[in-house]
N, CA, C and O atoms as CSV, one atom per row, in Angstrom:
chain,resi,resn,atom,element,x,y,z
A,1,MET,N,N,-4.789,21.406,-11.065
A,1,MET,CA,C,-4.357,20.058,-10.739
A,1,MET,C,C,-3.180,19.708,-11.634
A,1,MET,O,O,-3.180,20.041,-12.819
A,2,ASN,N,N,-2.188,19.045,-11.082
A,2,ASN,CA,C,-1.022,18.698,-11.885
A,2,ASN,C,C,-1.295,17.491,-12.772
A,2,ASN,O,O,-2.358,16.877,-12.684
A,3,THR,N,N,-0.346,17.156,-13.615
A,3,THR,CA,C,-0.525,16.045,-14.539
A,3,THR,C,C,-0.704,14.718,-13.822
A,3,THR,O,O,-1.402,13.835,-14.320
A,4,ASN,N,N,-0.079,14.565,-12.649
A,4,ASN,CA,C,-0.221,13.311,-11.915
A,4,ASN,C,C,-1.655,13.117,-11.434
A,4,ASN,O,O,-2.139,11.986,-11.387
A,5,GLY,N,N,-2.336,14.193,-11.080
A,5,GLY,CA,C,-3.739,14.087,-10.691
A,5,GLY,C,C,-4.583,13.595,-11.843
A,5,GLY,O,O,-5.504,12.799,-11.657
A,6,LYS,N,N,-4.267,14.073,-13.039
A,6,LYS,CA,C,-4.969,13.621,-14.241
A,6,LYS,C,C,-4.708,12.133,-14.451
A,6,LYS,O,O,-5.627,11.376,-14.762
A,7,HIS,N,N,-3.449,11.713,-14.279
A,7,HIS,CA,C,-3.103,10.297,-14.436
A,7,HIS,C,C,-3.801,9.440,-13.387
A,7,HIS,O,O,-4.239,8.329,-13.684
A,8,LEU,N,N,-3.905,9.952,-12.156
A,8,LEU,CA,C,-4.581,9.206,-11.095
A,8,LEU,C,C,-6.047,8.992,-11.457
A,8,LEU,O,O,-6.561,7.882,-11.328
A,9,ARG,N,N,-6.722,10.044,-11.909
A,9,ARG,CA,C,-8.129,9.920,-12.295
A,9,ARG,C,C,-8.290,8.917,-13.425
A,9,ARG,O,O,-9.202,8.089,-13.404
A,10,GLN,N,N,-7.401,8.992,-14.419
A,10,GLN,CA,C,-7.465,8.056,-15.537
A,10,GLN,C,C,-7.201,6.629,-15.067
A,10,GLN,O,O,-7.876,5.695,-15.501
A,11,ALA,N,N,-6.225,6.460,-14.184
A,11,ALA,CA,C,-5.882,5.127,-13.684
A,11,ALA,C,C,-7.044,4.532,-12.907
A,11,ALA,O,O,-7.357,3.352,-13.064
A,12,LEU,N,N,-7.685,5.338,-12.071
A,12,LEU,CA,C,-8.819,4.834,-11.301
A,12,LEU,C,C,-9.994,4.509,-12.219
A,12,LEU,O,O,-10.735,3.562,-11.956
A,13,SER,N,N,-10.176,5.277,-13.289
A,13,SER,CA,C,-11.224,4.984,-14.269
A,13,SER,C,C,-10.930,3.677,-14.986
A,13,SER,O,O,-11.835,2.870,-15.197
A,14,VAL,N,N,-9.676,3.458,-15.362
A,14,VAL,CA,C,-9.288,2.209,-16.011
A,14,VAL,C,C,-9.527,1.046,-15.061
A,14,VAL,O,O,-10.028,0.000,-15.473
A,15,GLU,N,N,-9.170,1.220,-13.789
A,15,GLU,CA,C,-9.360,0.144,-12.828
A,15,GLU,C,C,-10.838,-0.174,-12.660
A,15,GLU,O,O,-11.216,-1.344,-12.596
A,16,ARG,N,N,-11.671,0.844,-12.590
A,16,ARG,CA,C,-13.114,0.631,-12.469
A,16,ARG,C,C,-13.611,-0.161,-13.679
A,16,ARG,O,O,-14.390,-1.102,-13.527
A,17,TRP,N,N,-13.165,0.217,-14.876
A,17,TRP,CA,C,-13.547,-0.479,-16.092
A,17,TRP,C,C,-13.096,-1.940,-16.038
A,17,TRP,O,O,-13.860,-2.839,-16.389
A,18,GLU,N,N,-11.853,-2.178,-15.598
A,18,GLU,CA,C,-11.342,-3.545,-15.504
A,18,GLU,C,C,-12.157,-4.368,-14.516
A,18,GLU,O,O,-12.429,-5.543,-14.764
A,19,ASN,N,N,-12.548,-3.767,-13.404
A,19,ASN,CA,C,-13.300,-4.493,-12.394
A,19,ASN,C,C,-14.728,-4.785,-12.819
A,19,ASN,O,O,-15.396,-5.633,-12.226
A,20,GLU,N,N,-15.193,-4.094,-13.835
A,20,GLU,CA,C,-16.532,-4.363,-14.364
A,20,GLU,C,C,-16.464,-5.355,-15.510
A,20,GLU,O,O,-17.450,-5.540,-16.224
A,21,GLY,N,N,-15.317,-5.998,-15.700
A,21,GLY,CA,C,-15.180,-7.039,-16.706
A,21,GLY,C,C,-14.472,-6.602,-17.969
A,21,GLY,O,O,-14.439,-7.356,-18.942
A,22,GLY,N,N,-13.908,-5.414,-17.984
A,22,GLY,CA,C,-13.256,-4.904,-19.182
A,22,GLY,C,C,-11.953,-5.601,-19.509
A,22,GLY,O,O,-11.609,-5.714,-20.685
A,23,ALA,N,N,-11.230,-6.062,-18.539
A,23,ALA,CA,C,-9.943,-6.727,-18.773
A,23,ALA,C,C,-9.522,-7.427,-17.489
A,23,ALA,O,O,-10.141,-7.255,-16.439
A,24,CYS,N,N,-8.472,-8.210,-17.589
A,24,CYS,CA,C,-7.973,-8.911,-16.403
A,24,CYS,C,C,-7.387,-7.923,-15.409
A,24,CYS,O,O,-6.754,-6.939,-15.793
A,25,VAL,N,N,-7.603,-8.193,-14.130
A,25,VAL,CA,C,-7.046,-7.378,-13.061
A,25,VAL,C,C,-6.202,-8.285,-12.191
A,25,VAL,O,O,-6.649,-9.362,-11.794
A,26,LYS,N,N,-4.984,-7.859,-11.890
A,26,LYS,CA,C,-4.101,-8.671,-11.056
A,26,LYS,C,C,-4.389,-8.457,-9.580
A,26,LYS,O,O,-3.914,-9.217,-8.735
A,27,ASP,N,N,-5.156,-7.439,-9.269
A,27,ASP,CA,C,-5.464,-7.087,-7.894
A,27,ASP,C,C,-6.508,-8.052,-7.330
A,27,ASP,O,O,-7.254,-8.678,-8.082
A,28,THR,N,N,-6.553,-8.165,-6.014
A,28,THR,CA,C,-7.568,-8.988,-5.375
A,28,THR,C,C,-8.303,-8.145,-4.351
A,28,THR,O,O,-7.792,-7.116,-3.910
A,29,PRO,N,N,-9.510,-8.576,-3.966
A,29,PRO,CA,C,-10.248,-7.825,-2.951
A,29,PRO,C,C,-9.546,-7.813,-1.596
A,29,PRO,O,O,-9.905,-7.024,-0.722
A,30,ASP,N,N,-8.557,-8.673,-1.414
A,30,ASP,CA,C,-7.845,-8.731,-0.140
A,30,ASP,C,C,-6.694,-7.717,-0.058
A,30,ASP,O,O,-6.074,-7.562,0.994
A,31,SER,N,N,-6.416,-7.034,-1.164
A,31,SER,CA,C,-5.354,-6.027,-1.157
A,31,SER,C,C,-5.759,-4.840,-0.295
A,31,SER,O,O,-6.932,-4.471,-0.234
A,32,GLN,N,N,-4.790,-4.259,0.357
A,32,GLN,CA,C,-5.012,-3.040,1.123
A,32,GLN,C,C,-3.947,-2.045,0.726
A,32,GLN,O,O,-2.813,-2.411,0.417
A,33,TYR,N,N,-4.328,-0.774,0.739
A,33,TYR,CA,C,-3.451,0.267,0.239
A,33,TYR,C,C,-3.169,1.306,1.305
A,33,TYR,O,O,-3.995,1.565,2.181
A,34,GLY,N,N,-2.000,1.891,1.215
A,34,GLY,CA,C,-1.616,2.985,2.094
A,34,GLY,C,C,-1.040,4.098,1.241
A,34,GLY,O,O,-0.912,3.963,0.024
A,35,ARG,N,N,-0.693,5.198,1.892
A,35,ARG,CA,C,-0.028,6.305,1.202
A,35,ARG,C,C,1.202,6.666,2.011
A,35,ARG,O,O,1.211,6.547,3.237
A,36,ARG,N,N,2.216,7.098,1.331
A,36,ARG,CA,C,3.434,7.487,2.036
A,36,ARG,C,C,4.050,8.692,1.341
A,36,ARG,O,O,3.888,8.912,0.141
A,37,ILE,N,N,4.754,9.448,2.143
A,37,ILE,CA,C,5.467,10.604,1.599
A,37,ILE,C,C,6.866,10.149,1.220
A,37,ILE,O,O,7.504,9.385,1.944
A,38,GLU,N,N,7.328,10.625,0.088
A,38,GLU,CA,C,8.654,10.253,-0.412
A,38,GLU,C,C,9.658,11.346,-0.065
A,38,GLU,O,O,9.286,12.411,0.427
A,39,ARG,N,N,10.908,11.076,-0.321
A,39,ARG,CA,C,11.978,12.039,0.001
A,39,ARG,C,C,11.793,13.386,-0.692
A,39,ARG,O,O,12.156,14.431,-0.152
A,40,ASP,N,N,11.223,13.345,-1.897
A,40,ASP,CA,C,11.026,14.593,-2.648
A,40,ASP,C,C,9.724,15.303,-2.255
A,40,ASP,O,O,9.320,16.272,-2.899
A,41,ARG,N,N,9.071,14.811,-1.192
A,41,ARG,CA,C,7.837,15.361,-0.627
A,41,ARG,C,C,6.611,15.105,-1.494
A,41,ARG,O,O,5.558,15.700,-1.264
A,42,SER,N,N,6.733,14.227,-2.488
A,42,SER,CA,C,5.566,13.779,-3.240
A,42,SER,C,C,4.982,12.570,-2.500
A,42,SER,O,O,5.598,12.059,-1.565
A,43,TRP,N,N,3.809,12.119,-2.913
A,43,TRP,CA,C,3.139,11.019,-2.242
A,43,TRP,C,C,2.963,9.842,-3.178
A,43,TRP,O,O,2.849,10.012,-4.392
A,44,THR,N,N,2.941,8.645,-2.607
A,44,THR,CA,C,2.797,7.393,-3.344
A,44,THR,C,C,1.693,6.568,-2.707
A,44,THR,O,O,1.579,6.522,-1.482
A,45,ILE,N,N,0.877,5.916,-3.527
A,45,ILE,CA,C,-0.081,4.921,-3.038
A,45,ILE,C,C,0.587,3.567,-3.242
A,45,ILE,O,O,1.072,3.270,-4.334
A,46,TYR,N,N,0.613,2.748,-2.197
A,46,TYR,CA,C,1.333,1.485,-2.258
A,46,TYR,C,C,0.528,0.347,-1.649
A,46,TYR,O,O,-0.392,0.571,-0.862
A,47,HIS,N,N,0.889,-0.892,-2.027
A,47,HIS,CA,C,0.301,-2.088,-1.432
A,47,HIS,C,C,0.872,-2.221,-0.024
A,47,HIS,O,O,2.090,-2.258,0.149
A,48,VAL,N,N,0.008,-2.293,0.976
A,48,VAL,CA,C,0.442,-2.314,2.370
A,48,VAL,C,C,1.346,-3.514,2.659
A,48,VAL,O,O,2.326,-3.377,3.391
A,49,PHE,N,N,1.039,-4.668,2.107
A,49,PHE,CA,C,1.780,-5.874,2.464
A,49,PHE,C,C,3.106,-6.005,1.746
A,49,PHE,O,O,4.018,-6.656,2.257
A,50,THR,N,N,3.242,-5.394,0.555
A,50,THR,CA,C,4.485,-5.531,-0.202
A,50,THR,C,C,5.322,-4.259,-0.200
A,50,THR,O,O,6.539,-4.317,-0.374
A,51,GLY,N,N,4.679,-3.110,-0.004
A,51,GLY,CA,C,5.386,-1.838,-0.065
A,51,GLY,C,C,5.603,-1.331,-1.477
A,51,GLY,O,O,6.194,-0.269,-1.672
A,52,VAL,N,N,5.132,-2.076,-2.458
A,52,VAL,CA,C,5.317,-1.720,-3.861
A,52,VAL,C,C,4.269,-0.686,-4.279
A,52,VAL,O,O,3.093,-0.833,-3.946
A,53,PRO,N,N,4.681,0.359,-5.004
A,53,PRO,CA,C,3.700,1.328,-5.490
A,53,PRO,C,C,2.630,0.650,-6.354
A,53,PRO,O,O,2.924,-0.274,-7.111
A,54,VAL,N,N,1.399,1.121,-6.228
A,54,VAL,CA,C,0.280,0.560,-6.987
A,54,VAL,C,C,0.457,0.916,-8.456
A,54,VAL,O,O,0.833,2.032,-8.812
A,55,ARG,N,N,0.177,-0.054,-9.277
A,55,ARG,CA,C,0.234,0.132,-10.725
A,55,ARG,C,C,-1.137,-0.214,-11.281
A,55,ARG,O,O,-1.649,-1.311,-11.059
A,56,ILE,N,N,-1.726,0.730,-12.006
A,56,ILE,CA,C,-3.023,0.508,-12.640
A,56,ILE,C,C,-2.833,0.785,-14.122
A,56,ILE,O,O,-2.567,1.914,-14.532
A,57,GLY,N,N,-2.974,-0.262,-14.908
A,57,GLY,CA,C,-2.684,-0.112,-16.330
A,57,GLY,C,C,-1.225,0.255,-16.505
A,57,GLY,O,O,-0.342,-0.423,-15.980
A,58,ASP,N,N,-0.968,1.322,-17.238
A,58,ASP,CA,C,0.406,1.787,-17.465
A,58,ASP,C,C,0.829,2.858,-16.472
A,58,ASP,O,O,1.919,3.417,-16.584
A,59,CYS,N,N,-0.033,3.145,-15.497
A,59,CYS,CA,C,0.215,4.259,-14.579
A,59,CYS,C,C,0.609,3.738,-13.191
A,59,CYS,O,O,-0.122,2.956,-12.583
A,60,THR,N,N,1.753,4.175,-12.707
A,60,THR,CA,C,2.173,3.888,-11.342
A,60,THR,C,C,1.772,5.084,-10.492
A,60,THR,O,O,2.044,6.226,-10.863
A,61,LEU,N,N,1.130,4.838,-9.358
A,61,LEU,CA,C,0.574,5.916,-8.549
A,61,LEU,C,C,1.644,6.512,-7.634
A,61,LEU,O,O,1.667,6.277,-6.426
A,62,ILE,N,N,2.525,7.290,-8.257
A,62,ILE,CA,C,3.614,7.985,-7.578
A,62,ILE,C,C,3.567,9.461,-7.949
A,62,ILE,O,O,2.816,9.857,-8.841
A,63,ASP,N,N,4.370,10.274,-7.267
A,63,ASP,CA,C,4.457,11.719,-7.548
A,63,ASP,C,C,3.103,12.409,-7.423
A,63,ASP,O,O,2.767,13.269,-8.237
A,64,LEU,N,N,2.328,12.037,-6.410
A,64,LEU,CA,C,1.000,12.612,-6.194
A,64,LEU,C,C,1.050,13.694,-5.123
A,64,LEU,O,O,1.994,13.768,-4.337
A,65,SER,N,N,0.019,14.526,-5.108
A,65,SER,CA,C,-0.148,15.457,-3.990
A,65,SER,C,C,-0.768,14.673,-2.834
A,65,SER,O,O,-1.236,13.552,-3.033
A,66,ILE,N,N,-0.778,15.242,-1.641
A,66,ILE,CA,C,-1.358,14.542,-0.497
A,66,ILE,C,C,-2.845,14.284,-0.713
A,66,ILE,O,O,-3.341,13.223,-0.335
A,67,SER,N,N,-3.565,15.227,-1.308
A,67,SER,CA,C,-5.009,15.022,-1.516
A,67,SER,C,C,-5.262,13.960,-2.574
A,67,SER,O,O,-6.195,13.170,-2.430
A,68,GLU,N,N,-4.454,13.916,-3.642
A,68,GLU,CA,C,-4.599,12.878,-4.657
A,68,GLU,C,C,-4.307,11.502,-4.063
A,68,GLU,O,O,-5.031,10.542,-4.331
A,69,ALA,N,N,-3.259,11.405,-3.265
A,69,ALA,CA,C,-2.900,10.128,-2.641
A,69,ALA,C,C,-3.977,9.676,-1.664
A,69,ALA,O,O,-4.326,8.497,-1.616
A,70,THR,N,N,-4.498,10.613,-0.890
A,70,THR,CA,C,-5.540,10.263,0.078
A,70,THR,C,C,-6.804,9.801,-0.636
A,70,THR,O,O,-7.366,8.757,-0.304
A,71,ASP,N,N,-7.247,10.581,-1.617
A,71,ASP,CA,C,-8.460,10.216,-2.360
A,71,ASP,C,C,-8.304,8.875,-3.068
A,71,ASP,O,O,-9.208,8.041,-3.023
A,72,GLY,N,N,-7.171,8.666,-3.715
A,72,GLY,CA,C,-6.933,7.411,-4.420
A,72,GLY,C,C,-6.876,6.221,-3.478
A,72,GLY,O,O,-7.465,5.177,-3.756
A,73,MET,N,N,-6.171,6.374,-2.368
A,73,MET,CA,C,-6.063,5.298,-1.384
A,73,MET,C,C,-7.433,4.940,-0.828
A,73,MET,O,O,-7.784,3.763,-0.749
A,74,LEU,N,N,-8.207,5.949,-0.441
A,74,LEU,CA,C,-9.539,5.697,0.109
A,74,LEU,C,C,-10.445,5.034,-0.920
A,74,LEU,O,O,-11.205,4.123,-0.592
A,75,SER,N,N,-10.363,5.489,-2.153
A,75,SER,CA,C,-11.180,4.913,-3.221
A,75,SER,C,C,-10.841,3.439,-3.444
A,75,SER,O,O,-11.740,2.605,-3.550
A,76,LEU,N,N,-9.561,3.120,-3.516
A,76,LEU,CA,C,-9.142,1.731,-3.718
A,76,LEU,C,C,-9.549,0.848,-2.541
A,76,LEU,O,O,-10.020,-0.271,-2.742
A,77,ASN,N,N,-9.370,1.340,-1.322
A,77,ASN,CA,C,-9.735,0.544,-0.144
A,77,ASN,C,C,-11.244,0.361,-0.034
A,77,ASN,O,O,-11.706,-0.713,0.352
A,78,ARG,N,N,-12.022,1.397,-0.367
A,78,ARG,CA,C,-13.492,1.256,-0.359
A,78,ARG,C,C,-13.943,0.235,-1.387
A,78,ARG,O,O,-14.803,-0.602,-1.117
A,79,ARG,N,N,-13.354,0.317,-2.559
A,79,ARG,CA,C,-13.709,-0.628,-3.626
A,79,ARG,C,C,-13.437,-2.058,-3.182
A,79,ARG,O,O,-14.269,-2.941,-3.389
A,80,ASN,N,N,-12.284,-2.293,-2.576
A,80,ASN,CA,C,-11.962,-3.648,-2.140
A,80,ASN,C,C,-12.842,-4.101,-0.986
A,80,ASN,O,O,-13.162,-5.286,-0.896
A,81,ALA,N,N,-13.242,-3.195,-0.102
A,81,ALA,CA,C,-14.165,-3.552,0.981
A,81,ALA,C,C,-15.496,-3.993,0.393
A,81,ALA,O,O,-16.093,-4.961,0.863
A,82,THR,N,N,-15.964,-3.291,-0.630
A,82,THR,CA,C,-17.216,-3.665,-1.296
A,82,THR,C,C,-17.089,-5.032,-1.953
A,82,THR,O,O,-17.996,-5.857,-1.852
A,83,LEU,N,N,-15.960,-5.276,-2.631
A,83,LEU,CA,C,-15.744,-6.577,-3.269
A,83,LEU,C,C,-15.691,-7.705,-2.239
A,83,LEU,O,O,-16.210,-8.794,-2.483
A,84,ARG,N,N,-15.059,-7.443,-1.080
A,84,ARG,CA,C,-15.007,-8.464,-0.020
A,84,ARG,C,C,-16.412,-8.768,0.501
A,84,ARG,O,O,-16.750,-9.929,0.736
A,85,GLN,N,N,-17.231,-7.727,0.683
A,85,GLN,CA,C,-18.599,-7.938,1.158
A,85,GLN,C,C,-19.404,-8.747,0.154
A,85,GLN,O,O,-20.150,-9.648,0.539
A,86,GLU,N,N,-19.261,-8.434,-1.131
A,86,GLU,CA,C,-19.973,-9.172,-2.158
A,86,GLU,C,C,-19.531,-10.631,-2.203
A,86,GLU,O,O,-20.356,-11.534,-2.345
A,87,ARG,N,N,-18.233,-10.852,-2.081
A,87,ARG,CA,C,-17.708,-12.221,-2.087
A,87,ARG,C,C,-18.240,-12.984,-0.874
A,87,ARG,O,O,-18.623,-14.148,-0.991
A,88,SER,N,N,-18.263,-12.340,0.268
A,88,SER,CA,C,-18.755,-12.965,1.497
A,88,SER,C,C,-20.246,-13.306,1.365
A,88,SER,O,O,-20.687,-14.376,1.784
A,89,ARG,N,N,-20.995,-12.401,0.788
A,89,ARG,CA,C,-22.439,-12.617,0.614
A,89,ARG,C,C,-22.688,-13.769,-0.346
A,89,ARG,O,O,-23.617,-14.546,-0.125
A,90,CYS,N,N,-21.902,-13.909,-1.395
A,90,CYS,CA,C,-22.070,-14.992,-2.371
A,90,CYS,C,C,-21.694,-16.340,-1.778
A,90,CYS,O,O,-22.248,-17.366,-2.173
A,91,GLN,N,N,-20.773,-16.350,-0.847
A,91,GLN,CA,C,-20.331,-17.602,-0.248
A,91,GLN,C,C,-21.272,-18.091,0.851
A,91,GLN,O,O,-21.180,-19.239,1.285
A,92,SER,N,N,-22.164,-17.233,1.294
A,92,SER,CA,C,-23.098,-17.617,2.379
A,92,SER,C,C,-24.273,-18.393,1.867
A,92,SER,O,O,-25.141,-18.786,2.646
């Protein structure tokens, strides 16, 4: 695995920690993520509505392999779906 895969794993771990109350998170459960291929054939995970690459802590999720981008995107979207369900359940 390349260094970017290591950074992706670390970034997702930091995000999980932040979402469990470790620090402030600028993200919301309403965010949705996509992946795109860049000109250099690397992959980026980005916010669907803004097009901006996702930033978790000090790590921007760019220069990824297709499998790293897919796994990261799916993980972030699943996490937000769970947060939306929890928020919906609390509001009922």
